[in-house]
C-alpha positions as CSV (number, residue, x, y, z in Angstrom):
1,X,-97.9,5.1,-3.6
2,X,-100.2,7.4,-1.7
3,X,-102.9,4.7,-1.3
4,X,-100.2,2.3,0.1
5,X,-98.9,5.0,2.5
6,X,-102.4,5.7,3.7
7,X,-103.2,2.0,4.2
8,X,-105.9,2.1,1.5
9,X,-104.1,-0.5,-0.7
10,X,-102.2,-3.7,0.1
11,X,-99.3,-4.1,-2.3
12,X,-98.6,-7.4,-4.0
13,X,-95.2,-9.1,-3.5
14,X,-94.3,-8.1,-7.0
15,X,-95.0,-4.4,-6.2
16,X,-93.0,-4.7,-3.0
17,X,-90.1,-6.1,-4.9
18,X,-90.3,-3.2,-7.5
19,X,-90.5,-0.6,-4.7
20,X,-87.5,-2.0,-2.9
21,X,-85.5,-2.2,-6.1
22,X,-86.3,1.4,-6.9
23,X,-85.1,2.3,-3.4
24,X,-81.9,0.3,-3.7
25,X,-82.7,-1.9,-0.7
26,X,-83.9,-5.5,-0.3
27,X,-87.5,-6.4,0.2
28,X,-86.6,-7.7,3.6
29,X,-85.2,-4.3,4.6
30,X,-88.3,-2.5,3.3
31,X,-90.6,-4.8,5.2
32,X,-88.5,-4.5,8.4
33,X,-88.6,-0.7,8.1
34,X,-92.4,-0.8,7.5
35,X,-92.9,-3.1,10.5
36,X,-90.8,-0.8,12.8
37,X,-92.8,2.2,11.6
38,X,-96.1,0.4,12.3
39,X,-95.0,-0.5,15.8
40,X,-93.9,3.1,16.5
41,X,-97.3,4.4,15.2
42,X,-99.2,1.9,17.3
43,X,-97.2,2.7,20.5
44,X,-97.5,6.5,20.1
45,X,-101.3,6.3,19.4
46,X,-102.0,4.1,22.4
47,X,-102.9,1.1,20.4
48,X,-102.2,-2.5,21.1
């Protein structure tokens, strides 16, 4: 998990489905939350 969190590893779809299942949410919800976090990080760091 740490490598995924640090952006050192790109998870497969199968892994995304396992993570979302463990969290009790859909893969779409997990991906949406990830996308929102990435946008927030980009905006606060002055990126594109």
